[in-house]
C-alpha positions as CSV (number, residue, x, y, z in Angstrom):
1,X,197.1,162.6,98.7
2,X,193.5,163.6,98.8
3,X,191.3,164.3,95.8
4,X,188.0,166.1,95.9
5,X,186.2,169.3,95.8
6,X,186.2,171.2,99.2
7,X,184.1,174.0,97.8
8,X,181.0,171.7,97.6
9,X,181.0,170.9,101.3
10,X,179.5,173.1,104.0
11,X,181.5,173.4,107.2
12,X,180.6,171.5,110.3
13,X,178.9,168.6,108.5
14,X,179.4,165.0,109.7
15,X,181.2,162.5,107.5
16,X,181.3,158.8,106.9
17,X,184.9,157.7,106.2
18,X,184.9,154.6,104.1
19,X,187.6,152.1,103.7
20,X,187.8,151.0,100.0
21,X,188.9,147.4,99.6
22,X,186.5,145.0,101.3
23,X,184.1,147.7,102.3
24,X,183.0,149.3,99.0
25,X,184.7,147.0,96.5
26,X,185.2,143.2,96.5
27,X,188.8,142.3,97.5
28,X,190.9,139.5,96.0
29,X,191.1,136.7,98.6
30,X,194.3,134.8,99.3
31,X,194.8,132.4,102.3
32,X,191.9,133.9,104.2
33,X,193.1,137.6,103.8
34,X,191.8,140.3,101.5
35,X,194.0,142.1,98.9
36,X,193.4,145.1,96.8
37,X,192.7,144.7,93.1
38,X,195.7,145.6,90.9
39,X,193.7,146.7,87.8
40,X,190.5,148.5,86.9
41,X,189.2,145.2,85.3
42,X,189.5,143.5,88.8
43,X,187.7,146.5,90.5
44,X,184.0,145.7,91.2
45,X,181.7,147.1,93.9
46,X,179.7,145.1,96.4
47,X,176.0,145.0,95.3
48,X,175.0,147.2,98.3
49,X,177.7,149.9,97.9
50,X,175.9,152.4,95.6
51,X,172.5,152.4,97.3
52,X,174.2,152.6,100.7
53,X,176.4,155.5,99.8
54,X,173.4,157.3,98.2
55,X,171.4,156.8,101.4
56,X,174.2,158.2,103.6
57,X,174.6,161.2,101.3
58,X,170.8,161.8,101.4
59,X,170.9,161.8,105.2
60,X,173.5,164.6,105.1
61,X,176.8,162.8,105.5
62,X,179.9,163.8,103.5
63,X,181.4,160.6,102.1
64,X,185.2,160.2,102.1
65,X,187.1,157.1,101.1
66,X,190.2,156.5,103.2
67,X,192.4,153.8,101.7
68,X,195.9,152.5,102.3
69,X,197.5,151.6,99.0
70,X,201.0,150.3,100.1
71,X,201.6,148.7,96.7
72,X,201.8,152.2,95.3
73,X,204.6,153.1,97.7
74,X,206.3,149.8,96.9
75,X,206.2,150.4,93.2
76,X,204.1,147.3,92.5
77,X,200.9,149.2,91.7
78,X,200.8,151.3,88.5
79,X,199.6,154.9,89.4
80,X,197.5,154.8,86.2
81,X,195.7,151.7,87.4
82,X,194.9,153.3,90.7
83,X,193.6,156.4,88.9
84,X,191.5,154.2,86.6
85,X,190.0,152.4,89.6
86,X,189.1,155.7,91.3
87,X,187.7,157.0,88.1
88,X,185.3,154.0,88.0
89,X,184.5,154.6,91.7
90,X,183.7,158.2,91.1
91,X,181.5,157.3,88.1
92,X,179.6,154.6,90.0
93,X,179.3,156.5,93.3
94,X,179.4,160.3,92.4
95,X,178.2,161.2,95.9
96,X,181.8,160.5,97.3
97,X,183.3,163.9,98.0
98,X,186.9,162.9,98.4
99,X,189.3,160.0,98.1
100,X,192.2,160.0,100.5
101,X,195.1,157.6,99.5
102,X,198.1,156.7,101.6
103,X,200.9,155.1,99.6
104,X,203.2,154.4,102.6
105,X,204.5,150.8,102.3
106,X,204.4,150.1,106.0
107,X,206.3,147.4,107.9
108,X,208.8,149.8,109.4
109,X,209.7,151.6,106.2
110,X,210.3,155.3,106.7
111,X,207.9,157.2,104.5
112,X,206.6,160.8,104.6
113,X,203.0,159.5,104.5
114,X,203.3,157.2,107.6
115,X,201.1,159.6,109.7
116,X,198.3,159.0,107.2
117,X,198.7,155.2,107.0
118,X,195.8,153.5,108.8
119,X,195.7,152.7,111.8
120,X,197.2,156.3,112.1
121,X,194.4,158.9,111.8
122,X,196.1,161.2,109.3
123,X,193.8,160.7,106.4
124,X,190.7,161.4,108.5
125,X,192.2,164.4,110.2
126,X,193.5,165.9,106.9
127,X,190.1,165.5,105.2
128,X,188.3,166.9,108.3
129,X,190.6,170.0,108.3
130,X,190.3,170.5,104.5
131,X,186.5,170.2,104.5
132,X,186.0,171.6,108.0
133,X,184.0,168.5,109.1
134,X,182.5,167.7,112.5
135,X,184.3,164.6,113.7
136,X,182.2,164.2,116.8
137,X,179.2,163.3,114.5
138,X,181.3,161.3,112.1
139,X,181.9,157.6,111.4
140,X,184.6,155.2,110.1
141,X,183.4,152.1,108.3
142,X,185.8,149.3,107.4
143,X,186.5,145.6,107.2
144,X,190.0,145.4,108.9
145,X,191.5,146.1,112.3
146,X,193.4,149.1,110.8
147,X,190.1,150.8,110.0
148,X,188.7,150.4,113.5
149,X,191.9,151.6,115.1
150,X,192.1,154.6,112.6
151,X,188.6,155.6,113.5
152,X,189.2,155.2,117.2
153,X,192.5,157.2,116.9
154,X,190.6,160.0,115.1
155,X,187.8,160.1,117.7
156,X,185.0,159.0,115.4
157,X,182.5,156.2,115.8
158,X,183.5,152.9,114.2
159,X,181.7,150.2,112.4
160,X,183.5,146.9,111.6
161,X,182.2,144.9,108.7
162,X,183.0,141.3,109.7
163,X,183.8,139.5,106.5
164,X,185.3,136.5,108.3
165,X,189.0,137.2,107.5
166,X,191.8,135.3,109.2
167,X,192.8,138.2,111.5
168,X,191.8,139.6,114.8
169,X,190.8,143.1,115.9
170,X,193.0,145.1,118.2
171,X,190.4,147.6,119.5
172,X,186.7,147.1,120.0
173,X,184.6,148.8,117.3
174,X,181.4,150.7,118.4
175,X,179.4,148.3,116.1
176,X,180.0,145.1,114.2
177,X,177.9,144.2,111.2
178,X,178.0,141.6,108.4
179,X,177.9,143.9,105.4
180,X,177.9,147.4,104.1
181,X,174.1,147.7,104.0
182,X,173.9,146.9,107.7
183,X,176.6,149.5,108.4
184,X,174.4,152.1,106.6
185,X,171.3,151.0,108.6
186,X,173.3,151.4,111.8
187,X,174.4,154.9,111.0
188,X,171.0,156.0,109.8
189,X,169.4,154.6,113.0
190,X,171.9,156.4,115.2
191,X,171.2,159.6,113.3
192,X,167.6,159.4,114.3
193,X,168.4,159.2,118.1
C-alpha cells in the first residue's frame, strides 16, 4: 500500500528509506518499548526530522517512509486516523516522495501483505521497482531491529538510531547513531566519499 508520485522521480536515483515511528515522529513509550500514535493529535515529529529530510533531499536522495502499521490489520487503528497522520507528515515534510504502509498484523497471522512487513524487504523492493531506484546507493534508517533487518534483506546500507529501547538487534547495522540528525550527517558524509 504505497502512496506517492512516481512521475516526479528520475530513474536510477538513490533513496533513503525511513522508518516512521521512533525515527521521524516521537513514539508513545510503554515499559521501555515504543508504540505508534493512534491519533493525529498524538502525532508529533522529532525536532530534527524536517531539517534532516530537507538536507537529504537537497543531496539528491529520494525519501520514502516504510512503516509497519499492524494495528491497521488488527482493526484497532482507524484508517482515517492513519490518513490524518500521513497528511500531517506530508504537510510538514513535503520532500517525502512516498509512504509505504504494511498493515500485516504479524505474529504468525496469515496476511497477503506479510512479504512487505519489516523485517521482510517488500516495502523497499516495491518502492524501488515503482520508482526505478538504485538500491546499491540507498539507505534504511530506523530505530528497531526490524528496520535494520529489512534494510539488510533489501541490500541497502543501514543506520540504527539507538533510542535505548528494551530490545536487542538481530543483525549488525552498518552504522549506529543517537538521533536522526546524526543519521543524516552519516549519510551525507558517506555521499562525499
